[in-house]
C-alpha positions in Angstrom: -22.9 -14.8 91.1 -24.0 -18.1 89.6 -21.9 -21.3 90.0 -22.6 -24.3 87.7 -21.0 -27.4 89.2 -20.3 -30.6 87.3 -19.2 -34.0 88.7 -18.9 -37.0 86.4 -22.4 -38.0 87.4 -24.3 -34.9 88.5 -25.1 -31.2 87.7 -25.6 -28.8 90.6 -26.3 -25.1 90.7 -24.9 -22.8 93.4 -25.3 -19.1 94.0 -23.3 -16.6 96.1 -25.2 -13.8 97.9 -24.4 -13.1 101.5 -23.7 -16.8 102.0 -23.0 -19.6 99.4 -25.8 -22.0 98.8 -27.2 -24.6 96.4 -30.3 -23.7 94.3 -33.1 -26.2 93.6 -33.7 -27.0 89.9 -37.2 -28.4 89.3 -37.4 -29.0 93.1 -34.2 -31.1 93.1 -30.8 -30.3 94.6 -29.1 -32.0 91.7 -29.7 -33.4 88.2 -28.3 -36.8 87.3 -26.4 -36.8 84.0 -27.3 -40.5 83.3 -24.3 -40.9 81.0 -25.4 -38.0 78.8 -22.9 -35.3 77.7 -22.7 -32.4 80.1 -23.6 -29.7 77.5 -26.7 -31.7 76.5 -28.0 -31.8 80.1 -27.1 -28.1 80.6 -28.9 -27.1 77.4 -32.1 -28.9 78.6 -32.0 -27.3 82.0 -30.6 -23.8 81.2 -34.0 -22.1 81.2 -35.0 -23.5 84.6 -31.5 -22.7 86.0 -31.9 -19.1 84.8 -35.3 -18.7 86.3 -34.1 -20.2 89.6 -31.3 -17.6 89.8 -33.5 -14.7 88.8 -35.7 -15.5 91.8 -32.6 -15.7 94.0 -31.2 -12.4 92.7 -34.5 -10.7 93.3 -34.7 -11.9 97.0 -31.0 -10.9 97.6 -31.2 -7.6 95.6 -28.5 -8.6 93.2 -28.1 -6.4 90.1 -28.2 -8.4 86.9 -28.8 -5.6 84.5 -25.4 -6.4 82.7 -25.9 -10.1 82.8 -25.6 -13.0 85.2 -22.0 -13.4 86.2 -21.4 -17.2 85.7 -18.5 -19.6 86.5 -18.1 -23.3 86.1 -16.5 -26.0 88.3 -15.6 -29.1 86.3 -14.9 -32.6 87.6 -11.3 -33.4 88.6 -11.0 -36.2 86.0 -10.1 -35.1 82.5 -12.8 -33.1 80.7 -11.5 -32.5 77.1 -11.4 -29.1 75.5 -14.3 -29.9 73.2 -16.6 -30.7 76.1 -15.7 -27.5 77.9 -16.2 -25.4 74.8 -19.6 -27.0 74.3 -20.6 -26.1 77.8 -19.4 -22.5 77.4 -21.3 -22.2 74.1 -24.5 -23.2 75.8 -24.1 -20.3 78.2 -23.1 -17.8 75.4 -25.9 -18.8 73.1 -28.6 -18.3 75.8 -29.9 -14.7 75.5 -32.8 -14.8 78.0 -31.5 -14.5 80.6 -28.0 -13.2 79.6 -25.3 -15.5 81.2 -21.9 -13.6 81.4 -19.3 -16.4 81.5 -16.2 -15.4 83.5 -14.2 -18.3 84.9 -13.7 -22.1 85.1 -11.6 -24.4 87.2 -11.4 -27.8 89.0 -13.7 -28.9 91.8 -10.6 -29.5 94.0 -9.2 -26.0 93.5 -12.5 -24.4 94.3 -12.9 -26.5 97.4 -9.5 -25.5 98.7 -10.1 -21.8 98.2 -13.6 -22.1 99.8 -12.3 -23.6 103.1 -12.1 -21.2 106.1 -8.3 -21.7 106.3 -7.2 -18.9 103.8 -3.6 -20.0 104.0 -4.5 -23.1 101.9 -4.8 -20.9 98.9 -1.1 -20.2 98.8 0.3 -23.5 100.2 1.1 -26.8 98.4 -1.9 -29.0 99.0 -2.9 -32.6 98.2 -6.6 -33.3 97.8 -8.0 -36.8 98.1 -11.2 -36.3 96.1 -14.1 -38.8 96.0 -17.1 -36.9 94.6 -18.0 -39.8 92.2 -17.4 -43.5 92.0 -13.7 -43.6 92.5 -10.9 -41.5 94.2 -8.6 -39.0 92.6 -5.4 -37.9 94.3 -4.8 -34.2 93.3 -1.9 -31.8 93.8 -2.2 -28.0 93.7 1.3 -26.8 93.9 2.7 -23.2 94.0 6.1 -22.4 92.5 7.8 -19.9 94.9 10.5 -19.1 92.3 8.0 -18.2 89.6 7.6 -14.5 89.0 4.1 -13.3 89.6 3.0 -11.3 86.6 1.5 -7.8 87.0 -2.2 -8.3 86.4 -2.4 -4.9 84.9 -0.1 -6.2 82.1 -1.6 -9.8 81.8 -5.1 -9.7 83.2 -6.6 -12.9 84.6 -4.3 -14.9 82.3 -1.4 -14.3 84.7 -3.4 -14.3 87.9 -2.5 -17.8 89.0 0.6 -18.2 86.9 2.6 -19.9 89.6 -0.1 -22.5 90.3 -0.1 -26.0 88.7 -2.6 -28.8 89.0 -2.1 -32.6 88.7 -4.1 -35.6 89.5 -3.8 -39.4 89.7 -7.0 -41.5 89.4 -7.5 -44.7 91.4 -10.4 -46.5 89.6 -10.2 -49.5 91.8 -10.6 -47.5 95.0 -13.8 -45.6 95.9 -17.5 -46.0 96.5 -18.1 -48.3 93.5 -15.2 -50.7 94.2 -16.0 -50.6 97.9 -19.6 -51.6 97.4 -18.4 -54.5 95.2 -16.2 -55.7 98.1 -19.1 -55.5 100.6 -21.4 -57.3 98.2 -19.0 -60.2 97.8 -18.7 -60.5 101.6 -22.5 -60.6 101.8 -22.7 -63.4 99.2 -20.1 -65.4 101.2 -22.1 -64.9 104.4 -25.3 -66.1 102.8 -23.5 -69.0 101.2 -22.1 -70.1 104.6 -25.7 -71.0 105.7 -26.5 -72.8 102.4 -28.3 -69.9 100.7 -27.4 -69.3 97.1 -28.3 -65.8 95.9 -29.5 -65.6 92.3 -29.0 -62.5 90.0 -32.2 -61.0 91.2 -31.2 -61.3 94.8 -27.8 -59.7 94.0 -29.5 -56.7 92.4 -31.6 -56.3 95.6 -28.4 -56.3 97.7 -26.6 -53.8 95.4 -29.6 -51.5 95.7 -29.4 -51.7 99.5 -25.7 -50.9 99.4 -26.4 -47.6 97.6 -28.5 -46.5 100.5 -27.3 -48.5 103.6 -29.2 -48.3 106.9 -27.4 -47.3 110.1 -27.3 -50.9 111.4 -25.9 -52.2 108.1 -28.5 -55.0 107.9 -28.9 -56.5 104.4 -31.8 -58.8 103.5 -33.0 -61.1 100.7 -36.5 -62.5 100.3 -37.8 -65.6 98.5 -41.5 -66.5 98.2 -43.5 -69.2 96.4 -47.2 -70.0 96.6 -46.6 -72.1 99.7 -43.3 -70.9 101.2 -42.0 -67.5 102.3 -38.2 -67.2 103.1 -36.3 -64.2 104.3 -32.6 -64.0 105.3 -30.5 -61.2 106.5 -26.8 -60.4 107.3 -25.7 -57.7 109.6 -22.2 -56.2 109.4 -20.5 -54.3 112.1 -19.6 -50.7 111.3 -15.9 -51.5 111.6 -16.2 -54.5 109.2 -18.3 -52.5 106.8 -15.8 -49.6 106.6 -12.9 -51.9 106.4 -14.4 -53.7 103.4 -15.4 -50.4 101.8 -11.8 -49.0 101.9 -9.9 -52.2 101.5 -7.7 -50.7 98.7 -6.7 -47.7 100.8 -3.0 -48.7 100.9 -2.6 -47.9 97.2 -3.6 -44.3 97.8 -1.4 -44.2 100.9 1.7 -45.4 99.0 1.3 -42.9 96.2 0.6 -40.0 98.7 3.6 -40.9 100.9 6.0 -40.9 98.0 4.9 -37.4 96.8 4.6 -35.6 100.2 8.3 -34.7 100.4 9.0 -34.1 96.7 6.1 -31.7 96.3 6.6 -30.0 99.7 2.9 -30.7 100.6 1.8 -28.7 103.7 -1.8 -30.0 104.0 -3.9 -33.0 102.8 -7.6 -32.2 102.3 -10.4 -34.8 102.1 -13.3 -34.1 99.8 -16.3 -36.4 99.3 -18.8 -38.3 101.4 -16.9 -41.6 100.8 -13.9 -40.1 102.8 -16.0 -39.6 106.0 -15.3 -43.3 106.7 -13.7 -43.4 110.1 -11.5 -46.4 109.2 -10.0 -44.4 106.3 -9.5 -41.3 108.4 -7.7 -43.3 111.1 -5.5 -44.7 108.3 -4.5 -41.2 107.2 -3.9 -40.0 110.7 -2.2 -43.0 112.3 -0.5 -45.0 109.6 0.4 -42.1 107.2 1.2 -39.8 110.2 -0.9 -36.9 108.7 -2.6 -35.9 111.9 -1.2 -32.4 111.8 -1.7 -32.0 108.0 -5.1 -33.5 107.6 -8.0 -31.0 106.7 -11.7 -32.1 106.9 -14.6 -29.8 105.9 -17.1 -28.7 108.5 -20.6 -30.2 108.1 -22.1 -33.6 108.0 -23.2 -34.1 104.4 -21.7 -33.8 100.9 -24.0 -30.8 100.2 -22.1 -28.8 102.8 -19.0 -29.5 100.7 -20.8 -28.2 97.6 -21.5 -25.0 99.4 -17.7 -24.7 100.1 -17.1 -25.3 96.4 -19.5 -22.4 95.6 -17.6 -20.2 98.0 -14.2 -21.0 96.6 -15.3 -20.6 93.0 -16.9 -17.2 93.8 -13.7 -16.0 95.4 -11.6 -16.9 92.4 -14.1 -15.4 90.0 -14.1 -12.1 91.9 -10.3 -12.1 91.5 -10.6 -12.7 87.8 -13.1 -9.9 87.4 -10.9 -7.5 89.3 -7.8 -8.5 87.3 -9.7 -8.1 84.0 -10.9 -4.7 85.1 -7.3 -3.6 85.9 -6.1 -5.0 82.6 -8.8 -3.2 80.6 -8.0 0.1 82.4 -4.2 -0.4 81.7 -4.9 -1.2 78.0 -7.1 1.9 77.7 -4.3 4.0 79.4 -1.7 2.6 77.0 -4.0 3.2 74.0 -4.6 6.8 75.0 -0.8 7.3 75.6 0.0 5.7 72.2 -2.6 8.0 70.5 -1.1 11.0 72.2 2.4 10.0 71.4 1.5 9.3 67.8 -0.3 12.7 67.5 2.8 14.5 68.9 5.1 12.6 66.6 2.9 13.4 63.7 2.9 17.0 64.5 6.7 17.1 65.0 7.1 15.3 61.7 4.9 17.8 59.9 6.9 20.6 61.4 10.1 18.9 60.3 8.7 18.4 56.8 7.6 22.1 56.6 11.1 23.2 57.7 12.7 20.9 55.1 10.4 22.2 52.4 11.3 25.9 53.2 15.0 25.0 53.3 14.8 23.2 50.0 12.9 26.3 48.5 15.9 28.5 49.5 18.3 26.2 47.9 16.4 25.6 44.6 15.0 29.1 43.9 18.0 30.7 42.1 16.6 32.1 38.8 14.3 35.1 39.1 12.9 34.4 35.7 11.4 31.1 36.8 9.2 32.4 39.7 6.0 30.8 38.3 7.8 27.4 37.9 8.9 27.5 41.5 5.4 28.4 42.6 4.0 25.4 40.6 6.7 23.2 42.2 6.3 24.1 45.9 2.7 25.3 46.4 1.0 21.9 45.9 3.6 20.3 48.2 3.1 23.0 50.8 -0.7 22.5 50.7 -0.2 18.9 51.7 1.7 20.1 54.7 -0.8 22.8 55.6 1.4 25.7 54.5 -0.7 28.5 53.0 0.2 29.5 49.4 0.6 33.1 50.4 3.5 32.0 52.7 5.2 30.0 50.0 4.8 32.8 47.5 6.3 35.3 49.9 9.3 33.0 50.6 9.9 32.5 46.9 9.6 36.2 46.2 11.9 37.0 49.1 14.7 34.6 48.0 14.5 35.8 44.3 14.4 39.5 45.3 17.6 39.0 47.3 19.3 37.3 44.3 18.3 40.2 42.0 19.5 42.8 44.4 22.8 41.0 44.9 23.3 40.8 41.1 22.6 44.5 40.7 25.1 45.4 43.4 27.7 43.3 41.7 27.1 45.1 38.3 27.5 48.5 40.0 30.8 47.5 41.7 32.2 46.3 38.4 31.3 49.6 36.7 32.8 51.7 39.5 36.1 49.7 39.5 36.5 50.4 35.7 36.0 54.1 36.2 38.5 54.2 39.0 41.2 52.6 36.8 40.7 55.3 34.2 41.0 58.1 36.7 44.0 56.6 38.4 46.3 59.3 37.1 44.9 61.9 39.5 43.7 60.2 42.6 41.8 62.4 45.0 42.3 62.3 48.8 38.6 61.8 49.2 38.3 59.5 46.1 38.0 56.2 48.0 35.4 57.6 50.3 33.4 59.0 47.5 33.6 55.7 45.7 32.3 53.8 48.7 29.5 56.3 49.2 28.6 56.2 45.5 28.4 52.4 45.6 26.3 52.4 48.7 24.0 55.0 47.3 23.5 53.0 44.1 22.9 49.9 46.1 20.2 51.5 48.1 18.5 53.2 45.1 19.0 50.4 42.6 15.7 48.6 43.4 13.7 47.4 40.5 9.9 48.1 40.5 9.4 44.4 41.0 11.7 44.3 44.0 9.9 47.2 45.5 6.6 45.5 45.0 7.9 42.4 46.7 9.2 44.3 49.7 5.6 44.9 50.9 4.9 43.5 54.4 4.9 39.6 54.3 3.2 36.9 56.2 5.0 35.8 59.3 7.1 32.7 58.7 9.1 31.6 61.6 11.3 29.4 59.3 13.0 32.7 58.2 15.1 32.6 55.1 18.8 32.9 55.9 20.9 35.7 54.3 22.0 34.6 50.9 25.6 35.3 49.8 25.5 34.9 46.1 27.8 32.4 44.6 28.1 31.3 41.1 24.9 29.4 40.5 25.3 25.7 39.9 22.9 23.0 38.7 20.8 21.7 41.6 22.0 18.2 42.4 19.6 15.4 43.3 19.7 14.2 46.9 21.5 10.8 47.2 19.4 7.6 47.3 18.3 6.6 50.8 17.0 3.3 52.1 13.4 3.8 53.3 10.4 1.6 54.1 7.6 1.5 51.6 4.7 2.2 54.0 2.1 1.3 51.3 3.1 -2.3 51.8 2.6 -2.1 55.6 6.3 -2.4 56.3 6.9 -5.7 54.7 9.1 -4.6 51.8 12.3 -2.6 51.8 12.8 -0.4 48.7 15.1 2.3 47.5 13.8 5.7 46.4 15.3 9.0 45.5 14.0 12.4 46.5 12.6 14.4 43.6 15.2 16.3 41.7 14.9 20.0 41.3 15.2 21.4 37.8 18.7 22.0 36.7 19.1 25.8 36.2 22.3 26.9 34.4 23.3 30.4 35.4 26.0 32.6 33.8 29.1 33.3 35.8 28.9 36.7 37.4 31.2 38.8 39.5 31.2 38.0 43.2 28.7 40.3 44.9 29.3 42.1 48.1 27.5 40.7 51.2 24.0 42.0 51.6 22.8 43.0 55.0 19.8 40.9 56.1 16.6 42.8 56.7 13.8 41.3 58.7 10.5 40.8 56.7 7.5 42.7 57.9 4.7 40.8 59.5 1.2 40.8 57.9 -1.2 40.6 60.8 -4.0 39.1 58.6 -2.0 36.0 57.5 -4.4 33.0 57.4 -2.1 30.7 59.3 1.2 30.9 61.1 3.7 28.1 60.7 5.7 27.9 63.9 9.2 26.6 63.6 10.6 24.8 66.5 14.1 23.6 66.8 14.2 20.1 65.5 15.6 17.4 67.8 17.9 16.1 65.1 20.3 18.9 63.8 20.2 19.6 60.1 22.4 21.5 57.8 21.4 23.6 54.8 23.0 21.2 52.3 23.0 17.9 54.1 20.3 15.3 55.2 18.8 15.3 58.6 20.5 13.1 61.2 19.0 9.6 61.6 17.7 8.5 65.0 19.9 6.0 66.9 18.5 2.8 68.5 19.5 4.3 71.8 17.2 7.3 71.2 14.3 4.9 70.7 14.9 2.1 73.2 16.5 1.2 76.5 18.7 -1.7 75.4 18.7 -4.4 78.1 21.2 -6.8 76.4 22.1 -8.9 73.4 20.3 -12.1 72.5 21.9 -15.1 70.7 21.2 -15.1 66.9 23.4 -16.5 64.2 22.0 -14.3 61.4 21.5 -10.7 62.5 22.3 -8.7 65.6 19.4 -9.2 68.1 18.7 -7.2 71.2 16.3 -7.2 74.2 14.9 -3.7 74.6 12.0 -1.7 76.0 10.7 1.8 75.1 11.9 4.6 77.3 8.4 5.2 78.7 7.4 1.5 79.0 8.5 -1.7 80.8 7.2 -4.1 78.2 10.1 -6.0 76.6 10.7 -6.2 72.9 13.1 -8.0 70.6 14.9 -5.8 67.9 16.4 -7.4 64.8 19.0 -5.2 63.0 20.5 -5.2 59.5 23.7 -3.2 60.1 24.5 -0.2 57.9 27.5 -2.0 56.4 25.2 -4.8 55.0 22.4 -2.5 53.7 23.9 -2.3 50.2 24.4 -6.1 50.0 21.4 -7.5 48.1 21.8 -11.0 49.5 21.7 -9.7 53.1 18.8 -7.4 52.4 16.9 -10.3 50.9 17.6 -12.5 53.8 16.6 -9.8 56.3 13.3 -9.3 54.3 12.5 -13.0 54.4 13.1 -13.3 58.1 10.9 -10.3 58.7 8.0 -11.8 56.7 8.3 -15.1 58.6 8.2 -13.4 62.0 5.4 -11.1 60.9 3.3 -14.1 59.9 4.0 -15.9 63.2 3.9 -13.1 65.8 1.3 -10.9 64.1 2.0 -7.7 66.1 5.2 -6.3 64.8 6.7 -3.0 63.7 7.4 -2.0 60.2 11.0 -2.1 58.9 12.5 1.3 59.8 15.9 2.9 59.4 18.2 4.1 62.2 21.7 5.3 62.5 22.8 1.7 63.0 20.9 0.3 60.0 17.5 -1.2 59.1 15.6 -2.7 62.1 12.2 -3.9 63.3 10.9 -5.1 66.6 8.6 -7.8 67.8 7.2 -9.0 71.2 9.6 -10.7 73.6 8.5 -14.1 75.0 9.9 -14.8 78.5 9.0 -18.3 79.5 10.7 -21.7 80.2 12.6 -23.4 77.4 11.9 -27.0 76.4 15.1 -28.2 77.9 14.5 -26.3 81.2 10.9 -27.6 81.4 12.0 -31.2 81.0 14.7 -30.9 83.6 12.4 -29.1 86.0 9.7 -31.7 85.8 12.1 -34.7 86.0 11.3 -36.2 82.6 15.0 -36.7 81.9 15.3 -38.9 85.0 12.6 -41.4 84.1 14.0 -44.7 82.9 10.9 -46.6 81.7 7.7 -45.7 79.9 5.7 -46.8 82.9 7.3 -43.9 84.8 5.6 -41.4 82.6 2.4 -39.9 83.8 -0.5 -39.0 81.6 0.5 -35.4 81.8 4.0 -36.3 80.6 2.7 -38.2 77.6 0.3 -35.5 76.7 3.1 -32.8 76.9 5.5 -34.7 74.6 2.8 -35.4 72.0 1.5 -31.8 72.2 5.0 -30.5 71.3 5.0 -32.7 68.2 1.4 -31.6 67.3 2.5 -27.9 67.6 5.5 -28.3 65.3 3.5 -30.3 62.8 0.8 -27.6 62.7 3.4 -24.8 62.5 2.6 -22.8 59.4 6.0 -21.1 59.2 9.1 -23.0 58.1 11.6 -23.2 60.9 15.1 -24.4 59.9 16.7 -23.8 63.3 14.8 -25.8 66.0 16.7 -26.4 69.2 15.8 -27.2 72.8 16.3 -23.5 73.6 14.0 -21.9 71.0 11.0 -24.2 71.7 9.2 -22.4 74.7 6.8 -23.7 77.2 4.5 -20.9 78.4 2.5 -22.6 81.1 1.8 -25.9 82.9 -1.8 -27.1 83.6 -3.4 -24.2 85.3 -6.3 -23.0 87.3 -8.7 -22.7 84.4 -8.2 -26.2 83.1 -7.0 -25.0 79.7 -4.4 -26.9 77.8 -1.7 -28.5 79.9 0.9 -26.2 78.2 1.2 -23.8 75.4 4.1 -24.2 73.0 5.7 -21.3 71.2 8.8 -21.0 69.1 11.4 -18.3 68.4 14.7 -18.3 66.6 13.4 -18.3 63.0 15.9 -18.0 60.2 15.7 -16.8 56.6 16.3 -20.4 55.4 13.4 -22.9 55.0 13.0 -26.5 56.1 10.5 -29.1 55.1 8.1 -30.5 57.7 9.9 -33.8 57.5 13.2 -32.0 58.4 11.6 -30.2 61.3 10.1 -33.3 62.8 13.5 -35.1 62.3 15.2 -32.3 64.2 12.6 -32.5 67.0 13.3 -36.3 67.4 16.9 -35.4 67.7 16.2 -32.8 70.4 14.0 -35.2 72.5 16.6 -38.0 72.1 19.2 -35.7 73.6 17.0 -34.5 76.4 15.4 -37.9 77.4 18.2 -40.2 76.5 18.7 -42.2 73.3 17.6 -45.6 74.5 14.5 -44.3 76.4 13.4 -42.2 73.5 13.9 -45.0 71.0 11.5 -47.1 73.1 9.1 -44.2 73.3 9.0 -43.7 69.5 8.4 -47.4 68.9 5.6 -47.4 71.5 3.8 -44.4 70.0 4.8 -45.0 66.4 6.3 -41.5 66.0 
């Protein structure tokens, strides 16, 4: 694993094999940035860095066939998003060797996780960091109330969800300001013996201060052609360290005020400047941190860089494992979704086949229109995979029954007339003879066509039901039903009617006697067998199939506030992932105004959320579902972070200012009109996190069908912040930043 480490002034390269270590680049342990951009220096040295790691990997038998796993530690002080992106692009654009970028975070966070005390990784820790010219006071805080996301569901994005990172820079306290204090003291000492040090002499002393000797003796020399003069000043170690850390009280005051409020368990010192004994005594004795103070083992700052490599490697390994679990879970869900979709598609095809066969039995009522019925149903059956031989047999079977029933009716009418004429001399056996005669005629009265059609037929599980002949009536078209036009990807609700069967007028005929049902023979050589399974939703011969209820589709967790349409928090029966369902109730489906408003709301949310269902119909009405966002509201975030308790602009930290301005930026850049902004539907997804991404991510919910101009949205946002922060305070804030 390769670790690229940046401070504000240096670039270092570390590697993790059995033990963490720094690699040499061009024979050096570090490369000075010399005020150049980080990505520029990295681009110049990336080839040498890659070669150095290849040699390390070969010696340590590390497999790099899939690329060099690479992570970055950035300096504590702000590194903007453009700088970080530029560094990542250098790695991604280098093909030989192949750098596989995985993870990035702060130097301070890596250092904490690399220390031998593993408990530090889960405690609230303050870090006094002095890797460059001045000191940063950092806080790595864990929220015990925050729910830890399942990494299978969130991947590395949720791995350190409950961890936040803040820092406060002290630009007048550190190695640079300390050296300035020592230099002024030296000039005073030389001046006390009548020696004035010119600019050249001051430069000599400043150079000596960068690499002081153990005795802290500082000299200046002056020579002419005839005179040579050399003067020196020696400072005691206590005096030197006292001057070097003379502004230590500022850090102490800030740290003392935050220890209790942030529940700090440990204070970690990072950087060679902090090895100063005077400063360590100050932390232990004056600030009473003796039990909380943590110092790294080792004597040089390079020992500390090895600890940073160790910590960065640990966190990167966690990220790799989380991403692996996430990928496996996504693949499992994908396979389950494919399987579920396949089963649903098969069930739908079976339902459609059954419906077609039932429609065939209702529509086919005129034996003279056999060919019309075949032309009507065979193409539709082909789309559903029903062989034409099956449909022809079903049509023939239905029409044959109708013909037989009509013939039996004609026979009964003739017999009844004959009986009326012979009524004068009834026979004791007359009624029995009549019944036998009718039955005999019914059995023998088969037309050649009916006999031909009674040949063994293909097996069709959706067996035609016995037909009791009624007076034929014109076939009525099915009523209009609300459906989703899937050709428009679910973004348009339309009305369509099922195709009307031809109206067939039939003459009124006498009511036939019930015909006993005979089971059709089975042709063993049928090309396909259409199995009929009992549909989950009951159907009737003349009525539509029952619509699914929302309760059949989802586990409903509860209702959500919404002023326009009923809104529910749900999950699928087989999954835990939450969704939000919007419903247009059945009673409002025929109202054009409500349908139009529902359609406009759907189109807005589809544009914003991206991953959404189509509009579908249930027993309760039209509905669609979108992802559920469960994070902190703007109002809760401001209260939790104490922004509402700050009375003056000077009380706001740089993170506070950035957060407020970022909310305005997000709303200004919102591409979807939002007419209902409130403190509860502006959501804060995360505070500044382990990977040094944006301080927060802002999302919005609660869209309405109505539109608002950007000016109206910003005006409402001003009103929200005025309520949350206080009218007077926010007025001063707006004037200061010209909002």
